[in-house]
KOLBARO-992491 format. One record per residue (C-alpha): residue in one letter; x, y, z. Coordinates in steps of 0.25 Angstrom, whole numbers, plus 5000, padded with zeros to 4 digits. Layout:
AXYZ...
REM end
This chain:
M499049375006L499949424995Y499349504983K500049554970A500149704971C500949714958D502149674950T503449734954A503549794940A502349874943L503049964953V504350034954E505050094965G504450224970A503050194964H501750124970L500550064965V499150014971A498749874972T497349824974I497249694982E495949634987R495249774984K496249854993R497349944988Y498849934991L500050014988V501349954983L502350064985W503850054981P504550164989K505850214983G507050144989D506150034995R505349914992P503849904987R502849904998A501349884999F500349975007R498849975009A498350095000L497650155012C498150285019P498050255034H497450395036Q495950375033E496250245024A496350335012S496750254999L498150274995A497950204981E498150344974A499250394984P500550444977F501850384980D503150454978G504050334980T504250364995L502850425000L501450384997T500450504999C499050485003P498150554992H497050585002H497850665013G499250675008W499850585019K501150525015F501650375018D503050315017G503150215005T504050125013T503350115026G501950175024A502150265035C501350405035V502450515033S501550635032G500150675036Q499750635050T500250515057C499650395052A499850245051P500650195039I500050135027K499849985029E501049915022L500849765017P501949665014L502349674999T503149554993I503749544979V503649404973D504049384958E503949534954V502549544961M502249634973L501349564983I500649634994D500249545007V498849595009P498149535022A497049445019K495649495020K494949475034P493649405032R492449485035P491549435047A490349365042V489049445043E487949385051A486549405045
REM end
């Protein structure tokens, strides 16, 4: 399902911002020389929040353990080997950046 992350005017190349959608945080990164991208704001190492992570236009640095992630792929490029940050499709329509967030899975009913 598509959700508004931000207006395109809110982000410039080399910068990033945090969008909260359905009570979860997502990063919208615009790596230098590339296009805007959306990632889940969770480090694959211990699922630490990346909401406060600095982004230098190329690399995102986990504020908890210092691991670095490529802003164009989400791949871990320093620290121990780990999975990449989860990328989500990002679309721009009428000057609005939209993230395609999977629908919530229904919780199973609890029997009394």
